C-alpha positions as CSV (number, residue, x, y, z in Angstrom):
1,M,134.4,105.5,158.6
2,Y,135.1,104.7,162.3
3,D,137.6,105.2,165.2
4,A,137.0,108.9,165.4
5,V,139.4,110.9,167.7
6,L,139.1,114.6,168.4
7,L,142.6,116.0,168.1
8,E,144.1,119.3,169.1
9,G,143.7,122.2,166.7
10,D,140.0,121.6,166.0
11,T,140.5,118.5,163.8
12,V,139.1,114.9,163.8
13,Q,141.0,111.8,162.8
14,V,139.0,108.9,161.5
15,T,139.8,105.5,160.0
16,V,138.4,105.1,156.5
17,E,137.9,101.8,154.7
18,Q,137.3,102.0,151.0
19,L,134.4,99.7,150.1
20,R,135.5,98.6,146.7
21,T,139.2,97.9,147.5
22,G,139.2,97.3,151.3
23,V,142.1,99.7,151.7
24,V,142.2,101.2,155.2
25,H,143.8,104.5,156.1
26,K,143.6,107.5,158.5
27,V,142.1,110.8,157.5
28,T,142.3,114.1,159.4
29,M,139.6,116.7,158.8
30,P,138.5,119.9,160.4
31,T,135.8,119.6,163.0
32,E,133.8,122.1,160.9
33,T,133.6,119.7,157.9
34,L,130.0,119.5,156.8
35,V,128.3,116.1,157.1
36,E,124.8,115.4,155.7
37,V,123.1,112.8,157.9
38,K,119.7,111.1,157.9
39,H,119.9,108.2,160.4
40,V,120.8,110.4,163.4
41,A,118.2,113.0,162.4
42,G,115.2,110.6,162.3
43,G,115.4,110.0,158.5
44,K,115.3,113.6,157.3
45,P,118.5,114.9,155.7
46,V,120.2,117.5,158.0
47,D,123.6,119.1,157.8
48,M,125.8,118.7,160.9
49,R,129.5,119.4,161.6
50,L,132.0,116.5,161.9
51,G,132.9,117.6,165.4
52,E,129.3,116.9,166.5
53,L,129.5,113.3,165.3
54,V,132.8,112.2,166.9
55,G,131.0,110.1,169.6
56,R,129.0,108.2,167.1
57,L,132.1,107.5,164.9
58,R,134.3,106.2,167.7
59,A,133.1,102.6,167.5
60,G,133.8,100.0,164.7
61,P,132.6,100.3,161.1
62,H,128.9,100.9,160.9
63,W,128.4,104.1,158.9
64,V,129.1,104.6,155.2
65,F,129.7,108.0,153.7
66,A,130.1,109.4,150.2
67,V,133.0,111.8,150.1
68,D,132.9,115.1,148.2
69,Y,136.3,116.5,147.3
70,D,137.3,120.1,146.3
71,G,139.3,120.9,143.2
72,E,142.5,120.3,145.0
73,G,141.6,116.8,146.2
74,R,140.8,117.8,149.8
75,I,137.6,116.4,151.5
76,R,135.0,119.2,151.3
77,S,132.0,117.4,152.8
78,L,130.5,114.0,153.6
79,R,127.1,112.6,152.8
80,E,125.6,109.6,154.6
81,A,125.3,106.8,152.1
82,F,123.9,104.0,154.4
83,W,124.0,102.5,157.8
84,L,125.6,99.1,158.1
85,T,124.4,98.1,161.6
86,T,122.0,99.3,164.3
87,E,123.3,101.4,167.1
């Protein structure tokens, strides 16, 4: 996940690249989307909001997330899976 842009209407658009298939697409989510992170919290899991992480997600691919969907196929939350590069 990378190239985050804060949009009007309290949403964030990010570029997502699927690891297994390499398919790249844009996803728009509310700034309030929950994100469980460890790397930016010193190694201890902490819940943050996507809007708080836009600056870190603006650069190229370096952060991998697991995506949690709701029953209707919408992204409910993100969980940090691993970090690809150093900041």
